[in-house]
Structure formats: C-alpha cells, structure tokens
C-alpha positions as CSV (number, residue, x, y, z in Angstrom):
1,X,-100.0,-16.4,35.9
2,X,-103.6,-14.3,36.1
3,X,-101.4,-10.9,34.6
4,X,-104.3,-8.6,35.9
5,X,-104.4,-10.0,39.2
6,X,-100.5,-8.8,39.5
7,X,-101.3,-6.5,37.6
8,X,-103.8,-5.3,40.5
9,X,-101.5,-6.1,42.9
10,X,-98.8,-4.0,41.4
11,X,-100.9,-1.0,40.9
12,X,-101.8,-1.0,44.7
13,X,-98.4,-1.9,46.2
14,X,-97.2,1.4,44.3
15,X,-100.4,3.5,45.8
16,X,-99.6,2.0,49.3
17,X,-95.9,3.1,48.9
18,X,-97.4,6.4,48.3
19,X,-99.8,7.1,50.7
20,X,-97.0,5.8,53.4
21,X,-95.0,9.4,52.0
22,X,-98.0,10.8,52.7
23,X,-100.2,11.3,48.9
24,X,-103.2,11.9,48.7
25,X,-104.3,8.6,45.5
26,X,-106.6,8.3,43.1
27,X,-106.3,4.8,41.8
28,X,-107.9,3.4,38.3
29,X,-110.5,1.3,38.2
30,X,-111.6,-2.1,36.3
31,X,-115.3,-2.7,35.3
32,X,-116.0,-6.3,33.7
33,X,-112.4,-6.0,31.2
34,X,-112.4,-2.0,30.5
35,X,-110.3,-0.5,32.3
36,X,-110.4,3.4,33.3
37,X,-107.0,4.5,33.1
38,X,-106.2,8.1,33.1
39,X,-105.8,9.8,29.6
40,X,-105.6,6.0,28.2
41,X,-101.3,5.5,30.5
42,X,-101.7,5.9,33.7
43,X,-102.5,3.9,36.9
44,X,-102.2,5.7,40.0
45,X,-102.5,9.9,40.7
46,X,-101.1,11.1,43.6
47,X,-101.2,14.3,44.9
48,X,-98.9,16.0,47.7
49,X,-100.3,17.3,50.6
50,X,-101.5,20.9,50.3
51,X,-100.8,20.2,46.3
52,X,-97.3,21.0,45.7
53,X,-96.9,18.6,42.8
54,X,-98.8,15.7,41.4
55,X,-97.4,12.5,39.9
56,X,-99.4,10.6,37.3
57,X,-97.9,7.1,37.7
58,X,-98.2,4.3,35.1
59,X,-96.7,1.2,37.5
60,X,-96.0,-1.9,35.2
61,X,-94.5,-5.6,36.4
62,X,-90.9,-6.7,35.4
63,X,-91.0,-4.2,32.0
64,X,-92.4,-1.4,29.7
65,X,-92.7,-1.1,25.9
66,X,-91.9,1.1,24.4
67,X,-95.0,2.2,22.3
68,X,-95.8,3.8,25.9
69,X,-92.9,5.1,27.4
70,X,-93.4,6.9,23.5
71,X,-97.4,7.9,24.2
72,X,-95.9,9.5,28.2
73,X,-93.8,11.5,26.6
74,X,-95.0,12.8,24.4
75,X,-98.6,14.0,26.2
76,X,-98.1,17.5,28.0
77,X,-99.0,18.4,31.1
78,X,-99.4,21.4,33.5
79,X,-95.9,22.3,35.4
80,X,-96.1,21.0,39.5
81,X,-97.0,17.7,37.4
82,X,-94.7,14.7,37.2
83,X,-95.1,11.9,35.4
84,X,-93.2,8.6,35.8
85,X,-93.4,4.7,35.2
86,X,-92.5,3.0,37.8
87,X,-91.5,-1.0,37.2
88,X,-92.4,-3.7,40.5
89,X,-88.9,-5.9,39.4
90,X,-89.9,-9.1,40.8
91,X,-87.7,-9.9,43.4
92,X,-86.1,-6.8,43.5
93,X,-88.3,-4.0,44.1
94,X,-89.2,-0.5,42.2
95,X,-87.8,0.4,39.2
96,X,-88.8,4.0,38.4
97,X,-88.5,6.1,35.2
98,X,-89.4,9.8,35.7
99,X,-90.0,12.0,32.2
100,X,-90.0,15.3,32.1
C-alpha cells in the first residue's frame, strides 16, 4: 500500500470538503520525503469567509496515535481558531474530533 498517496488523497478530500463549505484553504506541500506541516501537526488550514474563524486540521486515515492527540491538545492557539482531527474511516466517511 502506498501510504504517502493515501495520506495525500485524504488531505485533498478534507480540503475539497472545506472548499465546498466556503472556506479558503492552505494545504501542506511535500518536497522529496519532507513535509511542511504547520507546527509539525496540521495538514490543512481553513479560513472561513471574512475571517470569522480559522480551522487547523490534522487529516488522518482510520486511526490516530495518542502522541498526536496529546501534541494537538497541548498546542495553544489564539481565540477564533479551532483545532481538529479529521479521521477518514474507510467505507464510512469522516469522524471529526474537536480540541479546545
């Protein structure tokens, strides 16, 4: 299984879903075995409409390790921003986890 390709497809699906809801999207870029995630955690950043809120999203496939959850929980972000993990479950769709 090509895990890099699968991850890219899940990130693209996440970005496409957010675009359909009217968000402006910034998605990570991969360059020769290096990925440039925001804060080393987030794959997609979405800005809603006139900037009412910003979503920081980690897109995963099927499961999330506890270390990633703990790192996202510990990260402090400004008011008006939200931290999410979107998990694509095969044949079932998105499971979305919100972190305060």
